[in-house]
C-alpha positions in Angstrom: 0.0 0.0 0.0 1.4 3.4 -1.0 1.8 5.8 1.8 0.4 9.3 1.3 3.1 11.9 1.6 2.6 14.4 4.4 1.3 17.9 3.3 4.1 20.4 2.9 3.7 24.1 3.8 4.1 26.5 1.0 4.4 30.3 0.9 2.6 32.6 -1.5 1.1 36.0 -2.0 -2.6 36.5 -2.0 -3.9 38.0 -5.3 -7.6 38.5 -4.5 -10.7 37.0 -2.8 -13.0 34.5 -4.4 -16.7 34.5 -4.0 -16.5 32.4 -0.9 -14.2 34.9 0.8 -11.0 32.7 0.4 -7.7 34.2 -0.5 -6.6 33.3 -4.1 -2.9 32.3 -4.4 -1.6 31.9 -7.9 1.7 30.7 -9.3 1.6 27.0 -10.1 -1.7 25.4 -9.3 -4.1 28.0 -7.8 -4.9 27.6 -4.1 -7.9 29.0 -2.2 -6.8 29.8 1.3 -9.5 30.4 3.9 -8.6 33.3 6.2 -6.1 34.9 3.9 -6.6 38.5 2.5 -5.4 40.2 -0.7 -1.9 41.6 -0.5 -0.8 39.2 2.3 2.1 36.8 2.2 0.9 33.6 3.8 2.0 30.1 4.6 -0.5 27.4 3.7 -1.0 23.7 3.3 -3.1 22.2 0.5 -5.9 20.0 1.9 -8.3 19.1 -0.9 -7.4 18.8 -4.5 -9.5 19.7 -7.5 -8.9 19.9 -11.2 -8.4 23.6 -11.5 -7.6 24.6 -7.9 -6.8 23.2 -4.4 -8.5 24.1 -1.1 -5.8 25.1 1.4 -5.5 25.7 5.2 -3.9 28.8 6.4 -0.8 28.1 8.5 0.5 31.6 9.2 0.2 35.2 8.0 3.7 36.3 7.3 2.9 39.8 6.0 -0.6 40.9 7.0 -2.7 43.3 5.0 -3.4 46.7 6.5 -7.1 45.9 6.4 -6.8 42.8 8.6 -8.6 43.1 12.0 -9.1 40.7 14.9 -12.3 38.7 14.4 -15.0 39.5 17.0 -16.4 36.0 17.2 -14.5 33.3 19.1 -15.8 30.7 16.6 -14.6 32.5 13.4 -12.8 30.1 11.1 -14.7 27.0 12.4 -18.3 28.2 12.0 -19.5 28.6 8.4 -21.9 31.4 9.1 -19.3 34.2 8.4 -16.3 34.4 6.1 -15.0 38.0 6.4 -14.8 38.9 10.1 -11.0 39.3 9.7 -11.5 42.1 7.2 -12.2 45.7 8.0 -15.8 46.6 7.3 -14.9 49.4 4.8 -12.7 46.9 2.9 -15.5 44.3 2.9 -17.8 46.8 1.2 -15.1 47.8 -1.3 -14.5 44.2 -2.2 -18.2 43.5 -2.7 -18.6 46.5 -5.0 -15.5 45.3 -7.0 -17.0 41.8 -7.3 -20.3 43.4 -8.6 -18.3 45.5 -11.1 -16.4 42.4 -12.3 -19.6 40.4 -12.7 -21.2 43.1 -14.7 -18.2 43.4 -17.0 -17.5 39.6 -17.4 -21.0 38.1 -17.5 -23.2 40.9 -18.8 -20.6 42.9 -20.7 -22.2 46.1 -19.2 -21.1 49.0 -17.1 -23.3 51.6 -15.5 -23.0 55.3 -16.3 -22.8 55.9 -12.5 -21.9 54.0 -9.4 -24.3 54.5 -6.5 -22.9 55.2 -3.0 -23.0 51.9 -1.1 -25.7 51.4 1.6 -24.4 50.1 4.9 -25.6 49.9 8.5 -25.0 47.8 11.6 -22.2 45.3 11.3 -23.1 43.1 14.3 -26.3 41.6 15.8 -28.3 42.5 12.7 -29.6 39.2 11.5 -33.4 38.8 12.3 -33.9 35.7 10.1 -31.8 32.5 10.2 -31.9 28.8 9.9 -29.8 27.0 12.5 -28.8 23.4 12.6 -29.4 21.2 15.7 -27.8 17.9 16.4 -27.4 15.5 19.4 -23.8 14.3 19.5 -23.5 11.0 21.4 -19.8 11.4 22.0 -20.4 14.6 23.9 -23.7 13.6 25.4 -25.4 16.8 24.4 -27.1 18.7 21.6 -25.5 21.6 19.7 -27.3 24.4 18.0 -25.8 26.8 15.4 -24.6 27.2 11.8 -22.7 24.4 10.0 -19.0 24.1 10.2 -17.0 25.3 7.2 -16.7 22.6 4.6 -18.7 20.2 6.8 -22.3 19.1 7.5 -21.5 19.1 11.3 -23.1 21.7 13.5 -20.4 24.0 14.8 -20.0 24.1 18.6 -21.1 27.7 19.4 -21.6 29.5 22.7 -23.1 32.6 21.0 -23.4 34.3 17.6 -22.2 37.8 17.0 -24.4 38.5 13.9 -27.7 37.1 15.1 -29.9 39.8 16.6 -30.5 39.7 20.3 -31.7 37.9 22.2 -31.1 34.9 19.9 -27.4 35.5 19.5 -27.0 34.6 23.2 -29.4 31.7 23.2 -27.4 29.1 21.3 -26.0 27.3 24.3 -29.3 27.5 26.3 -31.1 26.0 23.3 -28.5 23.2 23.2 -29.2 22.5 26.9 -32.9 22.6 26.2 -32.7 20.1 23.4 -30.4 17.8 25.4 -33.1 17.5 28.0 -35.9 16.5 25.6 -36.9 12.9 25.1 -36.8 13.6 21.3 -33.4 15.2 21.4 -32.2 13.0 18.4 -35.2 14.1 16.4 -34.7 17.8 16.4 -32.7 18.8 13.4 -33.3 22.5 12.9 -34.5 25.8 14.4 -35.7 28.8 12.3 -35.3 32.3 13.8 -37.8 35.1 13.1 -37.3 38.3 15.1 -40.0 40.8 14.7 -40.6 44.2 16.4 -43.4 42.5 18.2 -41.9 39.2 19.3 -39.1 36.7 18.9 -40.1 33.4 17.4 -38.2 30.1 17.3 -39.6 27.5 14.9 -38.4 24.1 16.0 -38.5 21.2 13.5 -39.6 18.0 15.3 -39.5 14.7 13.5 -41.3 13.0 16.4 -44.1 14.6 18.5 -42.8 16.0 21.8 -44.1 14.3 25.0 -46.1 16.2 27.6 -42.8 16.5 29.7 -41.0 17.9 26.6 -43.7 20.5 26.0 -43.4 21.6 29.6 -39.7 22.2 29.2 -40.4 24.1 26.0 -42.9 26.3 27.8 -40.5 27.0 30.6 -37.9 28.0 28.0 -40.4 30.4 26.4 -41.1 32.2 29.7 -37.4 32.2 30.9 -36.1 33.8 27.7 -39.1 35.9 26.5 -39.5 34.1 23.2 -42.3 32.3 21.5 -41.8 28.7 20.3 -43.6 27.2 17.2 -43.3 23.5 16.3 -42.9 22.2 12.7 -43.7 18.4 12.5 -43.9 18.3 8.7 -43.9 20.9 5.9 -44.4 24.7 6.3 -48.2 24.3 6.5 -47.7 22.3 9.7 -46.1 25.1 11.7 -48.1 25.8 14.8 -47.5 27.7 18.1 -46.6 25.8 21.2 -49.4 27.7 22.9 -52.3 29.7 21.6 -53.0 32.4 20.7 -50.3 32.7 18.1 -48.3 35.9 18.3 -48.6 38.5 15.5 -45.2 39.2 13.9 -44.6 42.7 12.4 -41.9 45.1 11.2 -42.3 48.7 10.3 -41.0 51.1 7.6 -41.5 54.3 9.5 -40.5 56.7 6.6 -43.6 55.4 4.7 -45.9 54.8 7.7 -46.1 51.1 6.7 -46.5 48.1 8.9 -45.8 44.6 7.5 -47.1 41.5 9.2 -45.6 38.1 8.4 -45.6 34.5 9.4 -42.6 32.8 11.1 -41.5 31.0 7.9 -42.1 33.9 5.5 -39.2 35.5 3.6 -38.2 38.9 5.0 -34.9 40.7 4.5 -32.5 39.6 7.3 -31.3 43.1 8.2 -34.0 45.4 9.4 -32.1 48.7 9.3 -30.6 47.9 5.8 -34.1 47.0 4.6 -35.4 50.4 5.6 -32.5 52.1 3.8 -32.9 49.8 0.7 -36.7 50.5 0.4 -36.0 54.3 0.7 -33.2 54.1 -2.0 -35.5 52.1 -4.4 -38.4 54.6 -4.1 -35.9 57.5 -4.6 -34.3 55.8 -7.7 -37.7 55.1 -9.3 -38.6 58.8 -9.2 -42.2 58.2 -8.6 -44.9 60.8 -8.7 -48.7 61.0 -8.3 -49.3 59.8 -11.8 -46.9 56.7 -11.6 -48.3 53.3 -12.4 -45.9 50.7 -11.0 -45.4 47.0 -11.6 -43.7 45.2 -8.7 -42.5 41.7 -9.7 -41.7 39.1 -7.0 -43.4 41.4 -4.5 -43.6 39.0 -1.6 -45.4 40.4 1.4 -45.4 43.9 -0.1 -42.1 45.1 1.4 -41.6 47.5 -1.6 -45.2 47.5 -3.0 -46.8 49.3 0.0 -44.2 52.1 0.4 -44.4 52.7 -3.4 -48.2 52.9 -3.2 -47.7 55.9 -0.8 -46.0 57.8 -3.7 -47.7 56.5 -6.8 -51.2 56.4 -8.4 -51.3 52.6 -8.6 -49.1 49.7 -7.9 -49.5 46.1 -9.0 -47.6 43.4 -7.1 -47.1 40.0 -8.5 -45.7 37.0 -6.6 -45.5 33.3 -7.2 -46.5 32.1 -3.7 -50.2 32.4 -3.2 -50.0 32.6 0.6 -47.7 35.6 0.4 -50.1 37.3 -2.0 -52.9 36.8 0.5 -50.8 38.3 3.3 -49.7 41.2 1.0 -53.4 42.0 0.5 -54.0 41.8 4.2 -51.0 44.2 4.7 -52.5 46.7 2.3 -55.7 46.6 4.2 -53.8 46.9 7.5 -52.2 50.1 6.3 -55.3 51.6 4.7 -53.8 51.4 1.2 -56.4 51.1 -1.5 -54.3 51.7 -4.6 -52.3 48.4 -4.6 -53.4 45.2 -6.3 -51.8 41.8 -5.9 -51.8 38.8 -8.2 -50.4 35.3 -7.9 -48.4 34.1 -10.9 -45.5 31.8 -11.7 -42.9 34.3 -13.0 -40.7 31.5 -14.3 -43.4 30.5 -16.7 -42.6 31.5 -20.3 -46.4 32.2 -20.8 -46.6 34.7 -18.0 -47.0 37.6 -20.4 -50.5 36.4 -21.2 -51.8 37.2 -17.7 -54.3 40.1 -17.6 -52.0 42.3 -15.3 -49.2 41.9 -17.9 -51.3 43.5 -20.6 -51.5 46.8 -18.9 -49.1 49.7 -19.4 -46.8 50.8 -16.6 -44.6 53.8 -16.1 -42.2 52.1 -13.6 -41.1 48.5 -12.9 -39.4 47.0 -9.9 -37.8 43.6 -10.0 -36.7 41.8 -6.8 -36.2 38.1 -7.9 -34.7 35.2 -6.0 -31.1 34.0 -6.7 -32.0 32.5 -10.1 -32.9 35.9 -11.5 -35.7 37.1 -13.7 -34.8 35.8 -17.2 -38.4 34.7 -18.1 -40.1 38.0 -17.4 -37.5 40.2 -19.1 -39.3 40.4 -22.6 -42.4 41.6 -20.8 -40.5 44.7 -19.5 -39.9 46.0 -23.1 -43.6 45.7 -23.8 -45.2 47.4 -20.8 -43.6 50.8 -21.8 -42.0 51.7 -18.5 -39.8 54.7 -18.5 -37.7 53.6 -15.5 -36.8 50.2 -14.1 -35.0 49.2 -10.8 -33.6 45.7 -10.3 -32.8 44.5 -6.8 -30.7 41.4 -6.7 -29.3 39.0 -4.1 -26.9 37.3 -6.6 -24.5 39.4 -8.7 -24.1 36.6 -11.4 -27.8 36.4 -12.2 -28.1 40.2 -12.1 -25.2 40.5 -14.6 -26.8 38.0 -16.9 -30.2 39.7 -16.9 -28.7 43.2 -17.3 -26.8 41.9 -20.3 -30.1 40.7 -21.8 -31.9 44.0 -21.0 -29.1 46.1 -22.5 -27.9 44.1 -25.5 -31.1 42.4 -26.5 -34.0 44.6 -25.3 -32.5 48.1 -25.8 -32.3 49.3 -22.2 -29.6 51.6 -20.9 -27.9 50.8 -17.5 -27.9 54.2 -15.7 -26.6 53.2 -12.3 -25.6 50.3 -10.1 -24.4 49.7 -6.6 -24.4 47.5 -3.5 -26.2 47.3 -0.2 -24.4 45.5 2.6 -27.3 43.5 3.8 -25.0 40.7 5.1 -21.9 42.2 6.9 -19.2 39.7 7.8 -20.3 37.4 5.0 -19.6 37.2 1.2 -23.3 37.7 0.3 -24.3 41.1 -1.1 -27.5 42.8 -2.2 -27.2 44.8 -5.5 -29.2 47.5 -7.2 -29.4 48.5 -10.9 -31.3 51.4 -12.5 -32.3 51.2 -16.2 -34.3 53.2 -18.7 -35.2 52.5 -22.4 -32.3 53.5 -24.7 -32.1 57.2 -25.2 -34.2 58.0 -22.1 -33.0 58.9 -18.6 
């Protein structure tokens, strides 16, 4: 049997960061080094080999970058929830804007006339939505709750989380102790966090029904930590409160006098302060007036629709998930907004242009699609006659692809683009683009 040679430490200079936040070392076969920053000279060991690159472990930073800072979290480097805590926040934002610029140039072959000033806000304890793993580990005799380890399916052993909003950031160890005490501790794989302005909810996935003793422990945890617990025995439709009545979850957009109610498993933007800033920026960029007729595609609960309705003549919101459409209508009624209509439609359907709402004319369009982008609805945007379009994206690659189609195939002009730091300490970024029909601004 041939013995594997021990890994040998190498030295190299970091050229850039990849989209996972790893330092890229070139010269010979490219190595991706977690924890290394651009401009640094580092020592590293190759751990996993691929055809085009190797994954490497950082051994030592021999010449640190000026932007390197001490990570705030004791678990950084093990937990997979964050990738950039060792990088100054201003440098994080600059790198994200550069990655957007490169994606637009490389994928879409486009460049904006203007770069928007980045939106940023709280760097810590900002995350109000999260999905946490849970696992009972026999070797340790206890349950662990948190994000997954980097490059592993194991749940990281965490005492607290510095990006989760309080009080949940400090509840990881207490949750682990709670699950350890349950009779069904091996049948609790996940916890979803939903932090509203009205309540803090933990949705616990249970593969077996909790016993009466388990439910008593859960109730005691609720009272001790001022949270509300929901149980999820099957799909999303099975989510129910541990005790009735269910609490109403709500967040506000004060600059538009809007309240948005949501269910524990509904999608909302994870960063409350950045969401307020983003909504304000979008409404500003659209340049709405009292005659504006707006089409809001992928409208969800009405996060953008309802504020836009405060500025426009009419707004039509379209969303694929019927339950979200129903709640968007309820939110319009809650806010006394009568000039917003909502429709349910599969926006990935090539025939979506035949829907009655798609046959109307609009002066403005907002797109806020999921990660896969909005390819199927792009031809519709040319037809509706809008004079201004804003695209909000959570994935620079799909945004760049769609902007390429809008500019090179559909005749739009890319007026402006920029980033919003919705996810500090991570490699994820929210992006914005403003377009108009060619020759119009």
